C-alpha positions as CSV (number, residue, x, y, z in Angstrom):
1,M,59.6,-35.8,-49.6
2,A,58.8,-37.1,-46.3
3,T,57.5,-34.7,-43.5
4,L,58.2,-35.1,-40.0
5,T,55.2,-36.0,-37.8
6,K,55.0,-34.2,-34.4
7,I,54.2,-36.3,-31.3
8,S,52.0,-34.7,-28.6
9,P,53.9,-34.6,-25.4
10,S,51.1,-36.1,-23.7
11,R,51.6,-39.4,-25.6
12,M,55.3,-39.7,-24.6
13,G,56.4,-41.5,-21.8
14,P,54.8,-44.4,-19.7
15,P,51.1,-44.8,-20.0
16,R,49.0,-43.2,-17.4
17,F,45.9,-44.5,-16.1
18,G,44.7,-41.5,-13.9
19,N,44.8,-40.6,-10.4
20,R,41.2,-41.3,-9.2
21,P,41.2,-44.1,-6.6
22,H,39.5,-47.2,-7.7
23,N,37.2,-48.8,-5.0
24,I,37.4,-52.2,-5.8
25,D,36.4,-54.8,-3.0
26,T,39.1,-57.2,-2.7
27,S,37.9,-59.1,0.2
28,V,36.9,-62.8,-0.1
29,K,33.7,-63.8,1.6
30,T,33.6,-67.7,2.6
31,Y,30.4,-69.5,3.2
32,Q,29.9,-72.9,5.0
33,L,27.2,-74.8,3.1
34,T,25.3,-77.9,4.3
35,P,25.3,-80.9,1.8
36,E,21.5,-80.2,0.9
37,Q,22.6,-76.4,0.4
38,L,25.5,-77.4,-2.0
39,K,23.2,-79.7,-3.9
40,R,20.8,-76.9,-4.5
41,L,23.7,-74.5,-5.5
42,R,24.9,-77.0,-7.9
43,A,21.4,-77.4,-9.3
44,G,21.6,-73.6,-10.3
45,E,19.6,-71.9,-7.3
46,N,20.8,-68.6,-6.4
47,L,23.4,-68.3,-3.4
48,D,21.7,-65.4,-1.9
49,D,18.3,-67.3,-1.8
50,I,19.7,-70.3,-0.2
51,L,21.7,-68.1,2.7
52,K,18.5,-66.0,3.2
53,E,16.3,-69.1,3.7
54,A,19.0,-70.5,6.0
55,K,18.8,-67.4,8.0
56,E,15.0,-67.4,8.4
57,V,15.1,-71.2,9.3
58,E,17.6,-70.3,12.1
59,Q,15.4,-67.3,13.5
60,Q,12.3,-69.5,13.4
61,K,14.0,-72.0,15.5
62,P,12.9,-72.3,19.2
63,K,15.5,-71.0,21.7
64,V,16.3,-73.9,24.0
65,I,17.0,-72.9,27.5
66,A,20.0,-74.9,29.3
67,Y,18.8,-77.1,32.1
68,A,21.9,-76.4,34.0
69,K,21.1,-72.8,34.0
70,Y,17.6,-73.9,35.4
71,E,19.3,-76.1,38.0
72,E,21.7,-73.1,39.0
73,V,18.8,-70.6,39.7
74,V,17.0,-73.3,41.7
75,A,20.1,-74.2,43.8
76,E,20.6,-70.4,44.3
77,R,17.0,-69.9,45.4
78,D,17.3,-72.8,48.0
79,E,20.4,-71.3,49.1
80,L,18.7,-67.8,49.8
81,K,15.9,-69.6,51.6
82,K,18.2,-71.4,54.0
83,Q,20.0,-68.0,54.6
84,L,16.6,-66.3,55.3
85,E,15.9,-69.1,57.8
86,E,19.0,-68.7,59.4
87,L,18.6,-65.2,59.7
88,K,15.2,-65.5,61.2
89,A,16.4,-67.8,63.6
90,N,19.3,-65.5,64.8
91,A,16.8,-62.7,65.0
92,T,15.1,-64.5,67.7
93,Q,18.2,-65.4,69.7
94,D,19.9,-61.8,69.8
95,E,18.4,-59.4,72.3
96,D,20.4,-56.3,71.0
97,D,18.1,-53.9,69.1
98,I,20.7,-52.9,66.6
99,Q,21.3,-56.4,65.5
100,I,17.9,-57.2,65.4
101,E,17.1,-54.1,63.1
102,W,20.2,-55.2,61.0
103,L,18.9,-58.7,60.8
104,K,15.4,-57.6,59.9
105,H,16.7,-55.5,57.1
106,E,18.7,-58.5,55.8
107,A,15.8,-60.8,56.3
108,D,13.9,-58.2,54.2
109,R,16.6,-57.9,51.5
110,A,16.7,-61.9,51.4
111,H,13.2,-62.2,51.0
112,K,13.1,-59.6,48.1
113,L,16.1,-61.6,46.5
114,L,14.2,-64.9,47.0
115,T,11.0,-63.5,45.4
116,E,13.0,-62.4,42.5
117,K,14.7,-65.7,42.2
118,E,11.4,-67.6,42.4
119,K,10.2,-65.4,39.6
120,E,13.2,-66.0,37.5
121,V,12.7,-69.8,38.3
122,E,9.2,-69.6,37.1
123,H,10.3,-67.6,33.8
124,W,13.0,-70.3,33.1
125,K,10.5,-73.1,33.9
126,E,8.0,-71.7,31.6
127,L,10.5,-71.3,28.8
128,F,11.9,-74.8,29.2
129,E,8.3,-76.1,29.1
130,T,7.4,-74.3,26.0
131,A,10.6,-75.7,24.2
132,M,9.8,-79.2,25.5
133,A,6.3,-78.7,24.2
134,D,7.7,-77.5,20.8
135,K,10.1,-80.2,20.6
136,E,7.2,-82.8,21.1
137,R,4.9,-81.0,18.6
138,L,7.9,-80.9,16.1
139,H,8.6,-84.6,16.7
140,K,4.9,-85.4,15.7
141,E,4.9,-83.4,12.6
142,N,8.3,-85.0,11.6
143,L,6.5,-88.5,12.1
144,L,3.5,-87.4,10.1
145,L,5.6,-86.0,7.2
146,E,7.7,-89.3,7.0
147,N,4.4,-91.3,6.9
148,Q,3.4,-89.0,4.3
149,V,6.6,-89.4,2.3
150,Q,6.5,-93.3,2.7
151,R,2.8,-93.2,1.3
152,L,3.9,-91.1,-1.6
153,K,6.8,-93.4,-2.5
154,E,4.3,-96.3,-2.3
155,V,2.2,-94.3,-4.8
156,N,4.9,-93.4,-6.9
157,D,6.0,-97.2,-7.1
158,E,2.5,-98.2,-8.0
159,L,2.2,-95.6,-10.8
160,T,5.5,-96.5,-12.2
161,A,4.7,-100.1,-12.2
162,K,1.6,-99.2,-14.2
163,N,3.4,-96.9,-16.5
164,E,5.6,-99.9,-17.3
165,R,2.8,-102.2,-18.0
166,Y,1.0,-99.6,-20.2
167,F,4.1,-99.0,-22.1
168,A,4.6,-102.9,-22.7
169,D,1.0,-103.0,-23.8
170,L,1.5,-100.1,-26.2
171,M,4.8,-101.8,-27.7
172,R,2.8,-104.9,-28.2
173,L,-0.1,-103.1,-30.0
174,E,2.0,-101.1,-32.1
175,Q,3.8,-104.5,-33.2
176,E,0.3,-105.8,-34.0
177,V,-0.7,-102.5,-35.9
178,K,2.4,-102.9,-37.7
179,G,1.9,-106.4,-38.7
180,L,-1.7,-105.4,-39.7
181,R,-0.6,-102.8,-42.0
182,L,2.0,-105.1,-43.8
183,Y,-0.9,-107.7,-44.2
184,A,-3.2,-105.1,-45.5
185,L,-0.5,-103.8,-48.0
186,Q,0.1,-107.2,-49.3
187,K,-3.4,-108.1,-49.5
188,L,-4.1,-104.9,-51.5
189,H,-0.9,-105.5,-53.7
190,I,-2.5,-109.0,-54.5
191,D,-6.0,-107.7,-55.2
192,V,-4.5,-104.9,-57.4
193,Y,-1.8,-106.7,-59.2
194,G,-2.8,-110.3,-58.7
195,A,-0.7,-113.1,-57.5
């Protein structure tokens, strides 16, 4: 006679998956790759290595100073010089002691501002000249590398031509060896068995 099997209450009802939160990152990261980086990625290189190298190259690039900022600072310096000259001219015309003191104070302040702006102009000028020197140096390096690539292409073409010539000679010599082997085999056959 069949016996009834008892089902555990934990096995009854809908399936349970636990109540712990699952920390799954569902965010999507997007990357903008250059055609060269995309080619390297398709060739099997690791994405992290490509991005790391791109970040290092970006950090090594010299920071180019905007020429407009340089001109703005120079214009501001010239304006401050003009104001300083006007203040000095006004100081000689006025006789009032309070106004003279105020003008001297303003002249000193303008002179300090002018000095600061001149230092800032010098700083921007040095950065601009450094950037231009780096640009010139990189341009020369680029030309040298292009010349080297051209020479290597020419050497590669020469070696390819030599390789093709040697391969043709090899094929011809193999045909000759094959013919000589057939001749030797036939000669041996005639010598052994007769005509």
